[in-house]
N, C-alpha and C positions, 0 to 999 in steps of 0.2 A: 449055272442058271443065273440069269440076270433079272433082278426084281427092281422095278421102278416104284419108289415109295411116294405116294401122292398121285392124284389123278386130275390135277388142274392144268392150266395152260402151259406151265413150264414142263410138266410131265409129257404133255402132248408134243411139245416142241422136241424134247429129248427123244421120244419114241420115233417121231417122224424122221429125225436125222440119224438115228442109230438102230433102225428096225432089224430084228432077227427073229427067227421062229422060236427061239428059246427065251423070249422076253415075256414077263408077266407084270402086272401092275397091282399094287395094293393101296387102298385108301381106308382110313379109319372111319369114314362115313359109310355106315351099313347100307344106306339107300343106294349107293353106287355099286355094291357087290353084284356080280353076275352081268353087269353091263359092259359094253365095249368102250375102250378109250379111243382107239384108232383102229380101223379095219378089224383084224381078228385078235387084237390084244385085249384080253378080258381082265376086269378088276376082280381079283380073287378075294375070298373071305379070310378072316383072321385064322381059322383052323387050317385052311389051305396054305397060308403064309407060313405058319409054324411048322407044318409038315415039310414044306419045301426047304426051309432053313435047317431043319433037323436032318434031312436026308441028302442034302447037296452041299457042295462048296458054292457059295453064292457071292455074287457081286451085286451090291445093293446101291442104287442111285437114289439119293434123297433129294426131292424137289421142293418141299415146303421150306420157307425161310425160317420158320420157327424151330428152335432147338428141341422142342418136346419130342419130335420124331426120333432124334438121336438118342435121347434117354430111353425111349421105348426099345430101340434097337439094341442098346447096350445090355438090356435085360434079356433079350431073346436070341441074340446072335452068338455063334461060336467064335472062338478066337481066330480061326482061319478065314472067316468071312471078310470080304473086302467091302468097305463102305465109303461112298463118295458123295459129296454134295455137288449138285449141278445148278449153276447159276450163271447167267450172262454168257451162255454158250461154252462154258468150260467146266471141267471136273476137278475137284480138289479132294484129295484123300483125307478121310477123317479117321483118326485113331480114337476109337470109343473109350479105350482105357484111360486116355488123357483128358476126358471130360471132367470138369469139376463136379463135385457132389451136387445133386439137384436139391435146391432148397427154396422155400417160399417164406418171405418175411410176412407173417400173419398180420403184423401191425401196419403193413403197407397196403393191405387189402382195403379197398374203399367200400363203404357201406352205401354210397350214393347210387350204386347200380343195383342194389337189392330192392325188391318190391315186397314189402311186408303186408300181410292181410290186415284189413282195417278191423274186421271182427270175425270171430270163428263161427262157422256154421255147425250146428249140432244136429 
């Protein structure tokens, strides 16, 4: 089973160029679940994604540029699942076990983007 992770323009390009009847698409945006990416390729839900990964040997094509999808897949994939990143028309194999540990420097988080309430409503 082939799963395209992401449902943006890069995913559409990949599906258009590599269409098969055994391809599905997943996006973490719930508003897209159940809709079609291209023709009859549906965007599956998280539960459907997890069931497919559990029951099949999968080839997962990651289309977002952000690495957060890779860390998510590291948590849910089996060791024999094959994961690739698709960018600029080519596929690069990703070894999820070789990803560095995910961390966030809390001191680097900027408070300038946070909106705090001016007063509490009771």
